[in-house]
C-alpha positions in Angstrom: -36.1 9.1 237.9 -36.5 6.1 235.6 -38.1 6.9 232.2 -40.7 4.2 231.9 -42.2 3.0 228.5 -45.4 4.8 229.5 -43.6 8.1 230.0 -41.7 7.6 226.7 -45.0 7.1 224.9 -46.2 10.5 226.3 -43.1 12.3 225.1 -42.8 14.0 221.7 -39.9 15.8 219.9 -38.9 18.7 222.1 -40.4 17.5 225.3 -38.6 18.1 228.6 -38.8 16.3 231.9 -37.8 18.3 234.9 -37.9 18.1 238.6 -39.0 21.3 240.4 -39.2 22.4 244.0 -42.2 24.5 244.9 -41.9 26.2 248.2 -44.3 28.3 250.3 -43.4 30.3 253.4 -45.8 32.0 255.8 -48.1 31.4 258.7 -50.1 29.8 260.2 -49.2 26.2 259.3 -52.6 25.7 257.7 -52.0 28.5 255.2 -48.7 26.9 254.0 -50.3 23.4 253.7 -53.4 24.8 251.9 -51.2 27.0 249.5 -49.0 24.0 248.5 -52.1 21.8 247.9 -53.7 24.6 245.8 -50.6 25.1 243.8 -50.3 21.4 243.0 -53.9 21.3 242.0 -53.4 24.2 239.6 -50.3 22.6 238.1 -52.4 19.6 237.3 -54.6 21.7 235.1 -51.8 23.1 232.9 -52.2 22.3 229.2 -48.5 22.4 228.4 -47.3 20.0 231.0 -48.2 16.8 232.9 -47.5 16.0 236.5 -45.6 12.7 236.5 -44.8 12.5 240.2 -45.2 14.5 243.4 -43.8 14.4 246.9 -45.0 16.8 249.5 -42.8 17.3 252.5 -44.0 18.0 256.0 -44.3 21.7 256.9 -41.7 22.8 259.4 -41.6 25.8 261.7 -38.7 28.2 261.2 -38.5 30.9 263.9 -41.7 32.9 263.5 -43.0 31.4 260.3 -43.6 28.0 258.6 -42.0 26.6 255.5 -43.2 23.8 253.3 -42.3 22.5 249.9 -43.2 19.9 247.3 -41.0 18.1 244.8 -42.8 17.8 241.4 -41.6 15.9 238.3 -43.2 17.4 235.2 -43.3 16.6 231.5 -43.3 19.8 229.5 -44.3 20.1 225.9 -41.1 22.0 225.1 -38.5 24.3 226.6 -40.7 27.4 226.2 -43.4 25.7 228.4 -40.8 24.9 231.0 -39.6 28.5 231.0 -43.1 29.9 231.3 -43.7 27.6 234.2 -40.6 29.0 235.9 -41.9 32.6 235.5 -45.5 31.8 236.6 -44.7 29.6 239.6 -41.2 30.8 240.6 -39.9 27.4 241.8 -37.0 27.4 244.3 -35.0 25.1 242.0 -35.3 23.1 238.8 -33.4 20.1 237.5 -33.7 19.0 233.9 -33.9 15.2 233.8 -34.5 14.5 230.1 -33.2 15.1 227.5 -29.5 15.1 228.3 -28.8 17.7 225.5 -31.1 20.5 224.4 -30.9 22.1 221.0 -32.5 25.5 220.5 -32.9 27.3 217.2 -31.7 30.9 217.0 -35.1 32.3 216.4 -36.6 30.4 219.3 -33.8 31.6 221.6 -34.1 35.2 220.5 -37.9 35.1 221.0 -37.4 33.6 224.5 -34.8 36.2 225.5 -37.0 39.0 224.3 -39.8 37.6 226.3 -37.6 37.4 229.4 -36.5 41.0 228.9 -40.2 42.1 228.5 -41.1 40.4 231.7 -38.2 41.8 233.6 -39.0 45.3 232.4 -42.6 44.8 233.5 -41.5 43.6 236.9 -39.1 46.6 237.2 -42.0 48.9 236.4 -44.2 47.2 239.0 -41.5 47.6 241.7 -40.9 51.2 240.9 -44.7 51.9 240.9 -45.0 50.1 244.2 -42.2 52.1 245.7 -43.7 55.4 244.6 -47.1 54.4 245.9 -45.5 53.4 249.2 -43.7 56.7 249.5 -47.0 58.6 248.9 -48.8 56.4 251.4 -46.1 56.9 254.0 -46.1 60.7 253.5 -49.9 60.8 253.8 -49.9 58.7 256.9 -47.2 60.9 258.5 -49.3 64.0 257.8 -52.4 62.4 259.2 -50.5 61.4 262.3 -49.1 65.0 262.7 -52.6 66.4 262.4 -53.8 64.0 265.2 -50.9 65.0 267.4 -51.6 68.7 266.8 -55.2 68.3 267.7 -54.2 66.5 270.9 -51.7 69.2 271.9 -54.3 72.0 271.3 -55.7 70.9 274.7 -52.4 71.6 276.3 -49.0 70.0 276.9 -48.9 66.2 277.0 -46.5 63.4 277.5 -45.8 60.6 275.0 -48.2 58.2 276.8 -51.0 60.8 277.0 -50.7 61.6 273.3 -50.6 57.9 272.5 -53.8 57.3 274.5 -55.6 60.1 272.6 -54.5 59.4 269.0 -54.7 55.6 269.4 -51.1 54.9 268.2 -48.9 52.7 270.5 -46.3 54.8 272.3 -43.5 52.6 270.9 -44.5 53.6 267.3 -45.4 57.2 268.1 -41.9 57.7 269.7 -40.4 57.2 266.2 -42.4 60.2 264.8 -42.5 62.8 267.6 -38.7 63.6 267.4 -39.2 64.1 263.6 -42.0 66.6 264.2 -39.8 68.4 266.8 -36.9 68.6 264.3 -39.3 70.1 261.7 -40.5 72.6 264.3 -44.0 71.4 263.9 -44.2 70.7 267.7 -41.7 71.3 270.5 -40.6 69.4 273.6 -40.0 70.7 277.1 -39.0 68.1 279.6 -41.2 65.1 279.1 -44.0 67.0 277.5 -44.8 68.0 274.0 -46.3 71.4 273.1 -47.4 73.3 270.0 -44.9 75.8 268.7 -46.9 78.8 269.8 -47.6 77.4 273.3 -45.7 79.0 276.2 -45.5 78.0 279.8 
């Protein structure tokens, strides 16, 4: 990108010009297009950067989802502003255009690294919390499904398809849980039918 006199006039000591790629993956196509447009609109409102140039590429289909991206050239107030942008918008890639050499003071570098560590620790905590909540949710769902299966089998032995019809869970999904319930001796299987442990033929 050519640095025009107009852009030079906008720059100040410490300013950074960078080209970033912002990518959105999802479906349907309209969601991807609208998300990219919304992200560009939000970038334009940032106080610590200016959008110098944008190029939005046509959204393409990749297997079962759509992928779209935009190439943005931004003028950041300083390195810290550029780093904050990277954390907040998670661009696919970034290329520093200007300046050719960047000088960072020790204090500024230390503050930045500490901020990076704090954000990483926060992300790690969120991931661990999400995993814990997911395990609790999975266990709760499993117990709920077991109760539904037991209620169904109280009426008598049933096949996989019969249980599926009663509890409202597709047979393909239910077939992943019934063997587990059998192994845990919460229900038992005889032939193609499932029964309660105390049920006898």
